[in-house]
Phi, psi and omega in degrees: 000121180290142182299330182264014178269125183284134181277124168265109182267009188296341174239018180259136180306325181300349177303327186288342181245355190222359187232133179097155181294338179284351177256017177299318180302315182303311184288337179301328181288327185282327178289328175306325182261019164093008181280140174271173175303319183289331182282326175295335181275345176288166167298132170274124186245119169303130173234102187261133171225156171259042176295131172198169181262030179283324197200161175295334176309325185251357194287340181270350185295327184295315185292325180285332171307308182303323179285331174299313185301319180291333175287314179305305186295333185286327183265010169078044169240170186239100186283139184235100184284138170205161180240165173227179183286162150219154167245117184269116191299327181295325177277326177287343192289147174078012177207183182305341183292334179295341177296331178287345188293302186294328172302327181288339169299316174293321176292323175300308178306307184297321180288320173298323175298314186291328178286324175297310180302306184303329184252355174061058174278150186267343179200172188220125161246122185249130178244140186208154181231300190275169192319302187276348181284339174295298178295328183289328171294315176292328169303310176301326176303311182283332175296312179289324182061028170264153176316131195211156178216138182253141178223114176287144187280347178103152180284162165284152171280152188288155173270175180233135180216117182050041171087008179237157175286146177221163177224181179298337177306323181290333182284313177301320177289331180291339168303317172295324186287320179299322179301321186263013176071027178258003176215133184277160181305317184298312178293325178304310189280334174296314184293319179303324175280347189249344192281343184230090191271352190208182172290165175117162181279162182313135200275343186271190184272063171274195186291322182300307179297330177296307177298325178296322170300321179297326183296326178277315180302318182280342173107352185278345179245150178293147181299140178084343196285336177279351199279299190303130177299164185304318180290346188279129186287348174300342175296337179302324178302308182292327180293318181293314180293334174296318178294322176292320185294325181290339173291319173299315178302317169302316180296321183273357190047042176262118191250156178319312185285349167285329182276306181272103177236181174306315182295324181282328176293325179293318178305313179298319178300315181300321185288319175307307183300309184296342182255359181068038187291174187295133170301348177295334174307332179286350166267316191281325180292321169302319181290327175287318181298316183307317183300338187258351190079016181266134175277115179201091188255192183307316183298309180300315175306307176298335173298314181297309180302334188294321188241025177257126177294149171268116191235347186254115184268076185254149170297152011278338182281333183253213187247337198248166177236178187306321182304318180294315176304313180303315186292341175259004172127356171081202190295327176309324181292322178296308181303318181298318177302312181293326175294315179301330180270000180073034184250011185233139174278103186283355183274357187288134181281150182233186177288349178284350194081359181249174174276164171305322178292317177297316185300329194247011181300325190256003179283133181256127176293131187277098172306131179088359176287155182266356192262310186238127180264156175287156180305322182299343183227042188297153175299312171222158185280347173240172188296169180276354178227134189228155175256154183232150169221168176150183186291358172263340186222062188301331178270357177110161173202177188217140174216144178275114185255354180315129175079358179274129180277319183254126192241022174216148191209138175223139177181169181286138180285139171241110195261135175239143181268000179191164182298314185309320183290324177292312181307316184297319183289322173296321183289334177274347185083010186280053176213160172252141175306139176096350176292153169250114177285129180241120178247117179239179182068030181231018168292179179302317183275313187281342177305307335298156172113352176046073177297149169282155183241033188300314181309315182291308180295328177292312181305314173299324176293316178298337180273009176077015187234024180298338179258005182252354170231160164247159180223129176238151181199153171277356173275201183244171170242151169293152171302336176280357180289140172227169185098176188271089185229121190251126182239176183060026190290118189231149000293146175292159185304319181304336179246018177086026177291162182309325181301331178284351184255359184292147175238152170315131177096344178295135184277124185249132181235133181226134182226099182290340181289312178262004172069040183240148172216110189230159171239139182285063172226144182279163175310312182307312181291320179292330178286320174305310182303315183297331177287340179263345184297143171226143179293152178267139175277163170219180190262006178260085179249016166200170180081189192296321181291325176296311178302316177305303179310332181276339181244350183292141178264191183283153174305329181306328184252004179105007181057044184265155186244013178208173185292344180072197186303327189291334184277351189283146167246349169208153167254146185309312188295348180257011185290000000 
């Protein structure tokens, strides 16, 4: 935006706080913070971060935000920094704290919305690090529909343990090894000290990096911006450009809902599948779509997954981490490979003001690299994440198959009413090879909060039994989970779904090739059990988690808590 260009605020939200004699009291607050008349007359840009000292995922965001602000100022905008919460899954994992995680996605989106609305900011740059903060920030962007740019805070560097690269996934699995006597106290502590050596989000293709890839694929982030690890100061380049970009978007009046469309959501789902990304994308993409009023549920996501080749050899199913992907060119390399294979809608507009096809026109695929393969030589011909349906999951379920050789499993059910009960059994080795472990009452409403189960799945894998049992839940799995683990089973137990009717010994069959998950029970028997079923109570009868349980919908639709774009009679950007 040119320095000599007079800003017309007649259609910008900040006119309500900065224009006219009646807004003199409002302007006085801005003057109190050192802003002059010229700065007040410029567009006001919210610079939102999830900075906190909870975890390395978020610790670099404040520094990066300062560079974003300089970019906004360079393009003649006035940045206004604010923060919102995060719940860091790696710390919340394996105990009651995980019930806060998915709830935090809604709180992040809501708090960004309220801050923007209350102060009438004209644009938004959102910086996020840990899992739920990425979709939460993107949900706020499309909900508000003011010109917005997303910026990932970057991944953590891999640790080193006994000469090999490690991630926090190795540490969770080491707990299982330690439980069966295959790792000493000393080695466990050494790995604990070495697994996470820097700032940044978990380094493999877990939820944070999955959604970071989504931010570029969906068009809300600048190309290449998701790739560089958090400690790399090259991130400042992308931070500064993101600040400049939001001002260009204001000038063009290019808004998030111009960018996030059915086709760009399909592009995002393609990239998730191609990278063997987190099953949590099956929640977050529908939730982002919901904010726009677009119908795009778990089944739509899984339809995309079903015919997308798996081409990025990333952990947990593969060999490499985000740093390795960055070193060969980052997310644009994945997108370029998919474009060349005909899997991307190239006409989708992005934050650059250009289409995704134009953005990647000059990207050269690095032939011979071992991280990302061309579509013609895919690791597997179908996506790393697949959807399931059947009489055990009428509303669907989802499983990550990246790196799995065998994609079907049958066995008797072993039913647990919560994660803690299952984890305790696993720690004691109190389960049998061939069983399907069932963890229920962990759905969005029944949990409440739809916990991730990494502690349990990693312990099983660490015990060397990851390919000997299957696990299904109406809760979620971490992006770090590997093995035959099916999440998002719906309807959930709390509303009388079939998973809530299972009994020990019921024969469960899972076929990820055909997309089926069934229990060997007749419709009549399921109905008989439903007549005897009573909902399980929980202890969250006040506070934020109670309120979430009252409003949250099914995982099939993204576990959303309000009517979304279809319920709107006005959009914030148009006030």
